[in-house]
The first five atom37 places (N, CA, C, CB, O) and aatype in JSON, in Angstrom:
{
  "aatype": [12, 14, 11, 5, 10, 1, 0, 13, 14, 7, 0, 4, 5, 10, 19, 1, 3, 4, 1, 15, 0, 7, 10, 11, 16, 0, 19, 0, 15, 15, 0, 3, 1, 19, 11, 9, 19, 0, 2, 10, 6, 5, 9, 7, 10, 14, 14, 7, 6, 17, 3, 16, 9, 19, 16, 7, 6, 3, 19, 6, 11, 1, 11, 14, 3, 14, 3, 9, 13, 10, 1, 0, 0, 0, 1, 10, 7, 10, 14, 14, 10, 0, 4, 19, 19, 19, 6, 3, 0, 19, 16, 7, 19, 16, 0, 0, 11, 0, 0, 11, 12, 1, 4, 19, 0, 19, 0, 5, 16, 13, 0, 5, 6, 0, 10, 18, 6, 0, 3, 19, 19, 1, 0, 1, 9, 15, 3, 19, 16, 10, 9, 3, 10, 0, 7],
  "atom_mask": [
    [1, 1, 1, 1, 1],
    [1, 1, 1, 1, 1],
    [1, 1, 1, 1, 1],
    [1, 1, 1, 1, 1],
    [1, 1, 1, 1, 1],
    [1, 1, 1, 1, 1],
    [1, 1, 1, 1, 1],
    [1, 1, 1, 1, 1],
    [1, 1, 1, 1, 1],
    [1, 1, 1, 0, 1],
    [1, 1, 1, 1, 1],
    [1, 1, 1, 1, 1],
    [1, 1, 1, 1, 1],
    [1, 1, 1, 1, 1],
    [1, 1, 1, 1, 1],
    [1, 1, 1, 1, 1],
    [1, 1, 1, 1, 1],
    [1, 1, 1, 1, 1],
    [1, 1, 1, 1, 1],
    [1, 1, 1, 1, 1],
    [1, 1, 1, 1, 1],
    [1, 1, 1, 0, 1],
    [1, 1, 1, 1, 1],
    [1, 1, 1, 1, 1],
    [1, 1, 1, 1, 1],
    [1, 1, 1, 1, 1],
    [1, 1, 1, 1, 1],
    [1, 1, 1, 1, 1],
    [1, 1, 1, 1, 1],
    [1, 1, 1, 1, 1],
    [1, 1, 1, 1, 1],
    [1, 1, 1, 1, 1],
    [1, 1, 1, 1, 1],
    [1, 1, 1, 1, 1],
    [1, 1, 1, 1, 1],
    [1, 1, 1, 1, 1],
    [1, 1, 1, 1, 1],
    [1, 1, 1, 1, 1],
    [1, 1, 1, 1, 1],
    [1, 1, 1, 1, 1],
    [1, 1, 1, 1, 1],
    [1, 1, 1, 1, 1],
    [1, 1, 1, 1, 1],
    [1, 1, 1, 0, 1],
    [1, 1, 1, 1, 1],
    [1, 1, 1, 1, 1],
    [1, 1, 1, 1, 1],
    [1, 1, 1, 0, 1],
    [1, 1, 1, 1, 1],
    [1, 1, 1, 1, 1],
    [1, 1, 1, 1, 1],
    [1, 1, 1, 1, 1],
    [1, 1, 1, 1, 1],
    [1, 1, 1, 1, 1],
    [1, 1, 1, 1, 1],
    [1, 1, 1, 0, 1],
    [1, 1, 1, 1, 1],
    [1, 1, 1, 1, 1],
    [1, 1, 1, 1, 1],
    [1, 1, 1, 1, 1],
    [1, 1, 1, 1, 1],
    [1, 1, 1, 1, 1],
    [1, 1, 1, 1, 1],
    [1, 1, 1, 1, 1],
    [1, 1, 1, 1, 1],
    [1, 1, 1, 1, 1],
    [1, 1, 1, 1, 1],
    [1, 1, 1, 1, 1],
    [1, 1, 1, 1, 1],
    [1, 1, 1, 1, 1],
    [1, 1, 1, 1, 1],
    [1, 1, 1, 1, 1],
    [1, 1, 1, 1, 1],
    [1, 1, 1, 1, 1],
    [1, 1, 1, 1, 1],
    [1, 1, 1, 1, 1],
    [1, 1, 1, 0, 1],
    [1, 1, 1, 1, 1],
    [1, 1, 1, 1, 1],
    [1, 1, 1, 1, 1],
    [1, 1, 1, 1, 1],
    [1, 1, 1, 1, 1],
    [1, 1, 1, 1, 1],
    [1, 1, 1, 1, 1],
    [1, 1, 1, 1, 1],
    [1, 1, 1, 1, 1],
    [1, 1, 1, 1, 1],
    [1, 1, 1, 1, 1],
    [1, 1, 1, 1, 1],
    [1, 1, 1, 1, 1],
    [1, 1, 1, 1, 1],
    [1, 1, 1, 0, 1],
    [1, 1, 1, 1, 1],
    [1, 1, 1, 1, 1],
    [1, 1, 1, 1, 1],
    [1, 1, 1, 1, 1],
    [1, 1, 1, 1, 1],
    [1, 1, 1, 1, 1],
    [1, 1, 1, 1, 1],
    [1, 1, 1, 1, 1],
    [1, 1, 1, 1, 1],
    [1, 1, 1, 1, 1],
    [1, 1, 1, 1, 1],
    [1, 1, 1, 1, 1],
    [1, 1, 1, 1, 1],
    [1, 1, 1, 1, 1],
    [1, 1, 1, 1, 1],
    [1, 1, 1, 1, 1],
    [1, 1, 1, 1, 1],
    [1, 1, 1, 1, 1],
    [1, 1, 1, 1, 1],
    [1, 1, 1, 1, 1],
    [1, 1, 1, 1, 1],
    [1, 1, 1, 1, 1],
    [1, 1, 1, 1, 1],
    [1, 1, 1, 1, 1],
    [1, 1, 1, 1, 1],
    [1, 1, 1, 1, 1],
    [1, 1, 1, 1, 1],
    [1, 1, 1, 1, 1],
    [1, 1, 1, 1, 1],
    [1, 1, 1, 1, 1],
    [1, 1, 1, 1, 1],
    [1, 1, 1, 1, 1],
    [1, 1, 1, 1, 1],
    [1, 1, 1, 1, 1],
    [1, 1, 1, 1, 1],
    [1, 1, 1, 1, 1],
    [1, 1, 1, 1, 1],
    [1, 1, 1, 1, 1],
    [1, 1, 1, 1, 1],
    [1, 1, 1, 1, 1],
    [1, 1, 1, 1, 1],
    [1, 1, 1, 1, 1],
    [1, 1, 1, 0, 1]
  ],
  "atom_positions": [
    [[137.85, 58.28, 194.11], [137.44, 57.02, 193.93], [137.27, 56.06, 195.14], [138.29, 56.51, 193.07], [138.25, 55.59, 195.73]],
    [[135.79, 55.75, 195.53], [135.76, 55.19, 196.82], [136.35, 53.94, 196.97], [134.53, 55.09, 197.26], [136.21, 53.18, 196.02]],
    [[136.94, 53.58, 197.86], [137.47, 52.17, 198.12], [136.59, 51.09, 198.44], [138.35, 52.18, 199.16], [137.04, 49.94, 198.53]],
    [[135.28, 51.37, 198.64], [134.29, 50.45, 198.49], [133.65, 50.04, 197.27], [133.46, 50.79, 199.18], [132.74, 49.21, 197.24]],
    [[134.17, 50.68, 196.16], [133.65, 50.21, 194.86], [134.01, 48.77, 194.62], [134.18, 51.06, 193.71], [135.18, 48.4, 194.79]],
    [[133.04, 47.92, 194.22], [133.07, 46.73, 193.75], [132.21, 46.51, 192.34], [132.63, 45.91, 194.85], [131.26, 47.16, 191.91]],
    [[132.91, 45.33, 191.78], [132.53, 45.11, 190.53], [131.03, 44.42, 190.65], [133.64, 44.25, 189.79], [130.79, 43.85, 191.71]],
    [[130.1, 44.42, 189.72], [128.83, 43.89, 189.93], [129.14, 42.15, 189.96], [127.74, 44.47, 188.65], [129.93, 41.58, 189.2]],
    [[128.5, 41.62, 190.81], [128.87, 40.22, 190.74], [128.73, 39.5, 189.52], [128.21, 39.55, 191.63], [127.74, 39.6, 188.79]],
    [[129.7, 38.79, 189.33], [129.65, 38.0, 187.79], [130.35, 38.86, 186.95], [0.0, 0.0, 0.0], [130.72, 38.27, 185.94]],
    [[130.7, 40.18, 186.99], [131.08, 40.98, 186.05], [132.55, 40.61, 185.49], [130.96, 42.31, 186.59], [132.79, 40.53, 184.28]],
    [[133.57, 40.37, 186.57], [134.87, 39.84, 186.41], [135.13, 38.37, 185.83], [135.41, 39.92, 187.68], [136.11, 38.1, 185.14]],
    [[134.3, 37.59, 186.12], [134.22, 36.21, 185.64], [133.79, 36.26, 184.06], [133.12, 35.35, 186.57], [134.33, 35.54, 183.22]],
    [[132.73, 37.22, 183.75], [132.18, 37.48, 182.64], [133.48, 37.66, 181.7], [131.19, 38.68, 182.76], [133.82, 36.81, 180.88]],
    [[134.15, 38.81, 181.91], [135.31, 39.17, 181.15], [136.32, 38.21, 180.99], [135.89, 40.22, 181.67], [136.9, 38.09, 179.91]],
    [[136.57, 37.56, 181.9], [137.67, 36.41, 182.15], [137.14, 35.29, 180.96], [137.61, 35.67, 184.0], [137.85, 34.93, 180.02]],
    [[136.01, 34.91, 181.18], [135.55, 33.77, 180.19], [135.48, 34.23, 178.71], [134.08, 33.22, 180.61], [135.63, 33.46, 177.76]],
    [[135.24, 35.47, 178.6], [135.51, 36.06, 177.11], [136.94, 35.8, 176.7], [135.26, 37.7, 177.02], [137.32, 35.2, 175.69]],
    [[137.75, 36.4, 177.75], [139.27, 36.3, 177.33], [139.82, 34.65, 177.02], [140.21, 36.99, 178.69], [140.62, 34.35, 176.13]],
    [[139.23, 33.77, 177.91], [139.54, 32.47, 177.88], [139.07, 31.98, 176.52], [138.95, 31.74, 179.04], [139.74, 31.19, 175.87]],
    [[137.81, 32.5, 176.08], [137.3, 31.86, 174.81], [137.91, 32.53, 173.53], [135.72, 31.96, 174.74], [137.51, 32.27, 172.4]],
    [[138.84, 33.34, 173.79], [139.57, 33.96, 172.52], [138.91, 35.17, 172.05], [0.0, 0.0, 0.0], [139.22, 35.65, 170.96]],
    [[138.04, 35.68, 172.76], [137.2, 37.11, 172.42], [138.18, 38.24, 172.75], [135.69, 37.34, 173.42], [138.95, 38.15, 173.71]],
    [[138.14, 39.33, 171.91], [138.75, 40.23, 172.05], [137.66, 41.15, 173.07], [139.22, 40.7, 170.68], [136.44, 40.94, 173.05]],
    [[138.28, 42.14, 173.92], [137.52, 42.8, 174.94], [137.86, 44.25, 174.99], [137.76, 42.16, 176.26], [139.01, 44.6, 174.76]],
    [[136.99, 45.08, 175.26], [137.17, 46.6, 175.21], [136.24, 47.14, 176.37], [136.74, 47.26, 173.67], [135.17, 46.66, 176.75]],
    [[136.95, 48.32, 176.85], [135.99, 49.13, 177.66], [135.66, 50.07, 177.01], [136.38, 49.6, 178.85], [136.57, 50.5, 176.3]],
    [[134.34, 50.79, 176.91], [133.93, 51.84, 175.9], [133.09, 52.79, 177.07], [132.88, 51.15, 174.41], [131.88, 52.61, 177.17]],
    [[133.73, 53.75, 177.9], [132.96, 54.42, 178.77], [133.24, 55.92, 178.6], [133.19, 53.91, 180.14], [134.38, 56.29, 178.33]],
    [[132.25, 56.78, 178.76], [132.16, 58.31, 178.5], [133.04, 58.99, 179.53], [130.62, 58.89, 178.61], [133.46, 60.14, 179.4]],
    [[133.32, 58.13, 180.63], [134.09, 58.7, 181.77], [135.44, 59.18, 181.23], [134.31, 57.62, 182.95], [135.78, 58.78, 180.12]],
    [[136.17, 59.96, 181.87], [137.68, 60.28, 181.84], [138.58, 59.13, 182.09], [138.02, 61.33, 182.87], [138.25, 58.3, 182.94]],
    [[139.63, 59.0, 181.47], [140.58, 57.92, 181.32], [141.03, 57.83, 182.76], [141.79, 58.19, 180.23], [141.01, 56.66, 183.17]],
    [[141.38, 58.61, 183.54], [141.72, 58.6, 185.02], [140.84, 57.79, 185.92], [141.69, 59.97, 185.55], [141.2, 56.96, 186.76]],
    [[139.58, 58.19, 185.61], [138.4, 57.56, 186.59], [138.27, 56.26, 186.1], [136.89, 58.32, 186.56], [138.11, 55.45, 187.01]],
    [[138.28, 55.71, 184.78], [138.42, 54.54, 184.26], [139.39, 53.41, 184.74], [138.64, 54.81, 183.15], [139.08, 52.26, 185.02]],
    [[140.58, 53.96, 184.77], [141.53, 53.3, 184.94], [141.56, 52.99, 186.73], [142.7, 54.08, 184.23], [141.72, 51.88, 187.23]],
    [[141.41, 54.03, 187.33], [141.05, 53.78, 188.91], [139.88, 52.81, 189.26], [140.64, 55.17, 189.59], [139.95, 52.08, 190.25]],
    [[138.69, 52.83, 188.32], [137.91, 51.78, 188.84], [138.16, 50.54, 188.28], [136.62, 52.03, 188.72], [137.61, 49.57, 188.79]],
    [[139.01, 50.38, 187.14], [139.23, 48.96, 186.79], [140.27, 48.43, 187.58], [139.54, 48.76, 185.37], [140.39, 47.21, 187.52]],
    [[141.04, 49.02, 188.28], [142.17, 48.71, 189.19], [141.49, 48.37, 190.41], [143.23, 49.87, 189.4], [141.87, 47.32, 190.92]],
    [[140.48, 49.06, 191.06], [139.86, 48.66, 192.11], [138.91, 47.55, 191.97], [139.3, 49.67, 192.6], [138.84, 46.78, 192.93]],
    [[138.13, 47.33, 190.92], [137.5, 46.13, 190.88], [138.18, 44.85, 190.37], [136.45, 46.35, 190.2], [137.52, 43.84, 190.11]],
    [[139.49, 44.91, 190.25], [140.14, 43.66, 189.91], [140.3, 43.46, 188.27], [0.0, 0.0, 0.0], [140.65, 42.35, 187.87]],
    [[140.07, 44.43, 187.43], [140.03, 44.08, 185.92], [140.98, 45.4, 185.38], [138.23, 44.01, 185.18], [140.57, 46.34, 184.7]],
    [[142.23, 45.2, 185.85], [143.04, 46.47, 185.46], [142.96, 46.56, 183.86], [144.7, 46.37, 186.0], [142.38, 45.73, 183.16]],
    [[143.68, 47.76, 183.34], [143.82, 48.07, 181.9], [144.49, 46.86, 181.14], [144.7, 49.41, 181.71], [144.19, 46.61, 179.97]],
    [[145.35, 46.18, 181.8], [146.18, 45.27, 180.92], [145.32, 43.93, 180.62], [0.0, 0.0, 0.0], [145.7, 43.1, 179.81]],
    [[144.22, 43.83, 181.31], [143.24, 42.65, 180.83], [142.31, 43.07, 179.85], [142.39, 42.06, 181.95], [141.29, 42.4, 179.69]],
    [[142.58, 44.37, 178.99], [141.56, 44.56, 178.06], [142.34, 44.91, 176.76], [140.52, 45.67, 178.53], [143.39, 45.57, 176.75]],
    [[141.81, 44.49, 175.85], [142.72, 44.9, 174.45], [142.62, 46.31, 174.06], [142.23, 44.08, 173.1], [143.48, 46.78, 173.31]],
    [[141.68, 47.01, 174.46], [141.71, 48.44, 174.43], [140.68, 49.21, 175.23], [141.62, 48.84, 173.11], [139.61, 48.68, 175.55]],
    [[141.02, 50.55, 175.55], [139.69, 51.18, 176.49], [139.74, 52.41, 175.69], [139.87, 51.46, 178.43], [140.81, 52.91, 175.33]],
    [[138.59, 52.9, 175.4], [138.06, 54.02, 174.83], [137.3, 54.82, 175.64], [137.38, 53.74, 173.83], [136.22, 54.39, 176.04]],
    [[137.73, 56.05, 175.98], [137.09, 57.04, 176.93], [136.51, 57.97, 176.35], [137.89, 57.64, 177.81], [136.55, 58.11, 175.13]],
    [[135.88, 58.74, 177.16], [134.99, 60.09, 176.61], [136.04, 60.99, 176.0], [0.0, 0.0, 0.0], [135.77, 61.67, 175.01]],
    [[137.26, 60.99, 176.59], [138.35, 62.09, 175.95], [138.79, 61.61, 174.46], [139.87, 62.18, 176.98], [139.47, 62.37, 173.77]],
    [[138.4, 60.39, 173.99], [138.8, 60.01, 172.73], [138.0, 60.33, 171.74], [139.0, 58.8, 172.67], [138.45, 60.32, 170.59]],
    [[136.73, 60.65, 171.98], [135.58, 60.83, 171.0], [135.02, 62.23, 171.17], [134.42, 59.75, 171.23], [135.12, 62.82, 172.25]],
    [[134.35, 62.84, 169.96], [133.86, 64.04, 169.96], [132.39, 63.95, 170.56], [133.95, 64.6, 168.58], [131.98, 64.87, 171.28]],
    [[131.6, 62.87, 170.28], [130.27, 62.72, 170.67], [130.0, 61.66, 171.79], [129.52, 62.41, 169.48], [130.44, 60.52, 171.62]],
    [[129.36, 61.94, 172.82], [129.24, 60.78, 173.76], [127.85, 60.0, 173.64], [129.43, 61.3, 175.24], [126.94, 60.35, 172.89]],
    [[127.82, 59.01, 174.41], [126.5, 58.09, 174.2], [125.39, 59.3, 174.53], [126.38, 56.53, 175.42], [125.51, 60.28, 175.28]],
    [[124.32, 58.89, 173.75], [123.81, 58.17, 172.84], [124.31, 57.95, 171.49], [122.79, 58.54, 172.79], [123.82, 57.14, 170.7]],
    [[125.32, 58.73, 171.24], [125.99, 58.65, 169.78], [126.89, 57.62, 169.85], [126.75, 59.95, 169.27], [127.57, 57.41, 170.85]],
    [[126.94, 56.86, 168.67], [127.7, 55.62, 168.62], [129.07, 55.63, 168.52], [127.31, 54.89, 167.65], [129.65, 54.54, 168.47]],
    [[129.78, 56.75, 168.47], [131.2, 57.18, 168.17], [132.01, 56.27, 169.11], [131.5, 58.83, 168.46], [132.97, 55.66, 168.65]],
    [[131.68, 56.14, 170.33], [132.58, 55.55, 171.37], [132.79, 53.92, 170.96], [131.86, 55.75, 172.96], [133.87, 53.32, 170.99]],
    [[131.47, 53.34, 170.59], [131.54, 52.0, 170.39], [132.22, 51.8, 169.02], [130.17, 51.37, 170.5], [133.06, 50.89, 168.98]],
    [[132.0, 52.47, 167.95], [132.85, 52.59, 166.8], [134.17, 52.56, 166.75], [132.65, 53.54, 166.29], [134.84, 51.77, 166.09]],
    [[134.67, 53.67, 167.65], [136.13, 53.5, 167.79], [136.74, 52.45, 168.49], [136.61, 54.52, 168.32], [137.93, 52.17, 168.3]],
    [[135.89, 51.72, 169.41], [136.31, 50.7, 170.12], [136.55, 49.49, 169.08], [135.31, 50.43, 171.25], [137.61, 48.87, 169.04]],
    [[135.5, 49.23, 168.29], [135.53, 48.2, 167.23], [136.73, 48.59, 166.23], [134.05, 48.12, 166.44], [137.36, 47.66, 165.74]],
    [[137.04, 49.75, 165.95], [138.18, 50.03, 164.98], [139.36, 49.79, 165.6], [138.23, 51.4, 164.46], [140.22, 49.26, 164.9]],
    [[139.71, 50.11, 167.05], [140.79, 49.59, 167.69], [141.02, 48.26, 167.83], [140.83, 50.03, 168.75], [142.19, 47.87, 167.84]],
    [[140.03, 47.4, 167.95], [139.99, 45.91, 168.0], [140.11, 45.37, 166.59], [138.66, 45.38, 168.66], [140.09, 44.15, 166.44]],
    [[140.22, 46.12, 165.6], [140.15, 45.56, 164.13], [138.94, 44.65, 163.69], [0.0, 0.0, 0.0], [138.98, 43.73, 162.87]],
    [[137.9, 45.08, 164.37], [136.47, 44.35, 163.9], [135.61, 45.27, 163.42], [135.66, 43.62, 165.02], [135.58, 46.47, 163.71]],
    [[134.72, 44.52, 162.45], [133.66, 45.75, 161.9], [132.46, 45.47, 163.01], [133.01, 45.54, 159.96], [132.29, 44.38, 163.55]],
    [[131.74, 46.53, 163.21], [130.76, 46.83, 164.03], [129.75, 45.46, 164.22], [130.07, 48.12, 163.44], [129.34, 45.12, 165.33]],
    [[129.43, 44.8, 163.07], [128.6, 43.89, 163.17], [129.16, 42.52, 163.84], [128.1, 43.76, 161.91], [128.41, 41.58, 164.08]],
    [[130.38, 42.5, 164.07], [131.37, 41.48, 164.53], [131.31, 41.55, 166.23], [133.0, 41.87, 163.87], [131.71, 40.63, 166.95]],
    [[130.75, 42.76, 166.7], [130.83, 43.3, 168.23], [129.65, 43.08, 168.73], [131.16, 44.81, 168.46], [128.6, 43.1, 168.09]],
    [[129.79, 42.82, 170.2], [128.6, 42.96, 171.18], [128.9, 43.87, 172.38], [128.18, 41.54, 171.75], [130.0, 43.99, 172.92]],
    [[127.92, 44.42, 172.66], [128.26, 45.56, 173.73], [127.26, 44.97, 174.89], [127.85, 47.38, 173.15], [126.13, 44.52, 174.72]],
    [[127.97, 45.1, 176.09], [127.18, 44.85, 177.44], [126.94, 46.31, 177.98], [128.07, 43.87, 178.61], [127.83, 47.16, 178.09]],
    [[125.66, 46.46, 178.31], [125.36, 47.87, 178.71], [124.44, 47.73, 179.97], [124.61, 48.74, 177.48], [123.79, 46.7, 180.19]],
    [[124.43, 48.7, 180.7], [123.33, 48.98, 181.82], [122.74, 50.16, 181.92], [123.77, 48.83, 183.07], [122.16, 50.56, 182.93]],
    [[122.88, 50.78, 180.87], [122.29, 52.3, 180.75], [121.41, 52.38, 179.22], [123.77, 53.58, 180.76], [121.76, 51.79, 178.19]],
    [[120.33, 53.17, 179.36], [119.64, 53.47, 178.06], [120.42, 53.84, 177.16], [118.69, 54.41, 178.1], [120.53, 53.17, 176.13]],
    [[121.2, 55.09, 177.37], [121.88, 55.64, 176.54], [122.92, 54.87, 175.61], [122.37, 56.51, 177.2], [123.16, 54.98, 174.41]],
    [[123.48, 54.01, 176.69], [124.37, 52.9, 175.96], [123.78, 52.0, 175.15], [0.0, 0.0, 0.0], [124.37, 51.62, 174.15]],
    [[122.6, 51.55, 175.46], [121.91, 50.51, 174.69], [121.53, 51.35, 173.15], [120.41, 49.93, 175.66], [121.7, 50.86, 172.03]],
    [[121.07, 52.48, 173.41], [120.89, 53.26, 171.98], [122.14, 53.5, 171.2], [120.26, 54.7, 172.19], [122.13, 53.47, 169.97]],
    [[123.14, 53.73, 171.86], [124.42, 54.01, 171.21], [124.95, 52.63, 170.31], [125.53, 54.44, 172.45], [125.42, 52.55, 169.17]],
    [[124.64, 51.56, 171.37], [125.25, 50.32, 170.57], [124.33, 49.94, 169.45], [125.47, 49.0, 171.51], [124.81, 49.57, 168.38]],
    [[122.99, 50.0, 169.64], [122.17, 49.66, 168.29], [122.58, 50.68, 167.2], [120.47, 49.75, 168.51], [122.79, 50.29, 166.05]],
    [[122.69, 52.03, 167.55], [123.05, 52.93, 166.55], [124.27, 52.53, 165.78], [123.22, 54.2, 167.12], [124.34, 52.78, 164.57]],
    [[125.32, 51.87, 166.47], [126.66, 51.49, 165.96], [126.37, 50.13, 165.1], [127.78, 51.25, 167.26], [127.27, 49.63, 164.43]],
    [[125.18, 49.61, 165.14], [124.94, 48.38, 164.41], [125.47, 47.15, 165.17], [125.56, 48.45, 163.03], [125.92, 46.19, 164.55]],
    [[125.42, 47.2, 166.47], [126.18, 46.05, 167.32], [125.03, 45.39, 167.97], [127.34, 46.61, 168.5], [123.94, 45.91, 168.22]],
    [[125.43, 44.14, 168.24], [124.41, 43.29, 169.13], [124.61, 44.1, 170.53], [124.83, 41.43, 169.26], [125.59, 44.81, 170.79]],
    [[123.51, 43.86, 171.37], [123.66, 44.59, 172.6], [123.01, 43.61, 173.66], [122.94, 46.1, 172.53], [121.88, 43.17, 173.47]],
    [[123.73, 43.3, 174.75], [122.99, 42.56, 175.76], [123.08, 43.49, 176.96], [123.59, 41.07, 176.05], [124.15, 43.8, 177.49]],
    [[121.82, 43.94, 177.38], [121.55, 44.8, 178.51], [121.36, 44.12, 179.6], [120.52, 45.61, 178.35], [120.82, 43.01, 179.59]],
    [[121.88, 44.87, 180.92], [121.83, 44.3, 182.09], [121.08, 45.12, 183.16], [123.13, 44.02, 182.45], [121.59, 46.16, 183.6]],
    [[119.97, 44.73, 183.56], [118.93, 45.71, 184.31], [119.46, 45.85, 185.87], [117.21, 45.02, 184.3], [118.8, 45.56, 186.86]],
    [[120.79, 46.34, 185.85], [121.24, 46.62, 187.27], [121.07, 47.99, 187.63], [122.67, 46.27, 187.49], [121.1, 48.31, 188.82]],
    [[120.89, 48.88, 186.69], [120.66, 50.27, 187.14], [119.34, 50.77, 186.55], [121.84, 51.21, 186.71], [118.74, 51.7, 187.09]],
    [[118.97, 50.26, 185.62], [117.62, 50.84, 184.72], [116.85, 49.36, 184.71], [118.05, 51.58, 182.77], [117.34, 48.24, 184.58]],
    [[115.46, 49.75, 184.9], [114.41, 48.59, 184.76], [114.69, 47.96, 183.43], [112.8, 49.11, 184.83], [115.36, 48.52, 182.56]],
    [[114.11, 46.67, 183.31], [114.3, 45.87, 182.1], [113.49, 46.63, 180.8], [113.71, 44.28, 182.4], [113.92, 46.69, 179.65]],
    [[112.33, 47.14, 181.25], [111.4, 47.61, 180.27], [112.05, 49.0, 179.59], [109.92, 47.88, 181.02], [111.74, 49.33, 178.44]],
    [[112.9, 49.69, 180.33], [113.65, 50.65, 179.78], [114.8, 50.36, 178.82], [114.09, 51.3, 180.77], [115.33, 51.17, 178.06]],
    [[115.1, 49.04, 178.98], [116.32, 48.64, 178.11], [115.76, 47.89, 176.81], [117.39, 47.61, 178.99], [116.51, 47.14, 176.19]],
    [[114.49, 48.07, 176.4], [113.91, 47.35, 175.37], [114.51, 47.14, 174.18], [112.89, 47.81, 175.1], [114.26, 46.12, 173.54]],
    [[115.5, 48.21, 173.67], [116.07, 48.38, 172.28], [117.32, 47.35, 172.29], [116.55, 50.06, 171.96], [118.0, 47.32, 171.27]],
    [[117.63, 46.58, 173.26], [118.6, 45.74, 173.55], [118.09, 44.39, 172.83], [118.86, 45.67, 175.12], [116.9, 44.11, 172.75]],
    [[119.13, 43.59, 172.31], [118.72, 42.45, 171.79], [118.43, 41.18, 172.7], [119.63, 42.18, 170.89], [117.76, 40.21, 172.35]],
    [[119.01, 41.36, 173.89], [118.87, 40.28, 175.05], [119.02, 41.34, 176.39], [120.27, 38.88, 174.97], [119.9, 42.21, 176.46]],
    [[118.05, 41.11, 177.37], [118.17, 41.82, 178.6], [117.99, 40.75, 179.76], [117.09, 43.0, 178.68], [117.14, 39.87, 179.81]],
    [[118.89, 41.0, 180.6], [119.2, 39.96, 181.72], [119.27, 40.86, 182.95], [120.69, 39.06, 181.49], [119.88, 41.93, 183.0]],
    [[118.49, 40.26, 184.03], [118.47, 41.01, 185.29], [119.83, 41.27, 185.92], [117.64, 40.29, 186.27], [119.95, 42.27, 186.64]],
    [[120.81, 40.49, 185.71], [122.11, 40.81, 186.48], [123.14, 40.23, 185.29], [122.25, 39.94, 188.18], [122.86, 39.48, 184.36]],
    [[124.38, 40.82, 185.65], [125.54, 40.67, 184.75], [125.89, 38.99, 185.04], [126.91, 41.88, 185.18], [126.38, 38.23, 184.22]],
    [[125.59, 38.75, 186.1], [126.07, 37.17, 186.42], [125.08, 36.26, 185.76], [126.11, 36.77, 188.13], [125.27, 35.05, 185.86]],
    [[123.91, 36.78, 185.01], [123.06, 35.86, 184.42], [123.44, 36.02, 183.08], [121.6, 36.05, 184.68], [122.73, 35.36, 182.32]],
    [[124.51, 36.82, 182.44], [124.98, 36.86, 181.03], [125.67, 35.58, 180.64], [125.93, 38.05, 180.79], [126.49, 35.13, 181.45]],
    [[125.48, 35.01, 179.65], [126.53, 33.91, 179.19], [127.15, 34.27, 177.91], [125.88, 32.48, 179.01], [126.86, 35.26, 177.24]],
    [[128.21, 33.16, 177.59], [128.71, 33.5, 176.26], [127.77, 33.22, 175.17], [129.93, 32.81, 175.98], [127.98, 33.69, 174.05]],
    [[126.66, 32.42, 175.43], [125.83, 32.26, 174.28], [125.06, 33.51, 174.08], [124.92, 31.07, 174.41], [124.88, 33.9, 172.93]],
    [[124.62, 34.13, 175.01], [124.05, 35.43, 174.99], [124.7, 36.38, 174.04], [124.1, 35.98, 176.29], [124.14, 36.99, 173.13]],
    [[126.13, 36.43, 174.42], [127.03, 37.36, 173.71], [127.03, 36.69, 172.07], [128.72, 37.38, 174.56], [126.85, 37.51, 171.17]],
    [[127.17, 35.73, 171.82], [127.23, 35.32, 170.64], [125.94, 35.37, 169.79], [127.73, 34.14, 170.74], [125.96, 35.5, 168.57]],
    [[124.83, 35.25, 170.54], [123.55, 35.34, 169.85], [123.28, 33.9, 169.33], [0.0, 0.0, 0.0], [122.26, 33.65, 168.69]]
  ]
}
């Protein structure tokens, strides 16, 4: 894990705003748990700040299959329709929509046009608001 790894500007604040608003939060990443934990620690959002973490090791099929998001919803005790996914990748947007979840895409990695399946597309995560998440 590179020591220079930093969260996208606004990402930590968005997670903390969600927590302050009483929303449940999860990480659903196709990466291995050890990498996810190390990355979360490095960016200042350690595992204890999340209600659950679902990894690629927890599911049989990875994105664009919706399994990882459905597993996260189940662990949170929420129906998929009550969940919103924040994604920066095309396969993640596809997986979120296949899970029947609202999706807010952030065009930090892919062009906005490539993320067209999302319900909302923002240029940066710092542009995402709680209103975007709520719809």
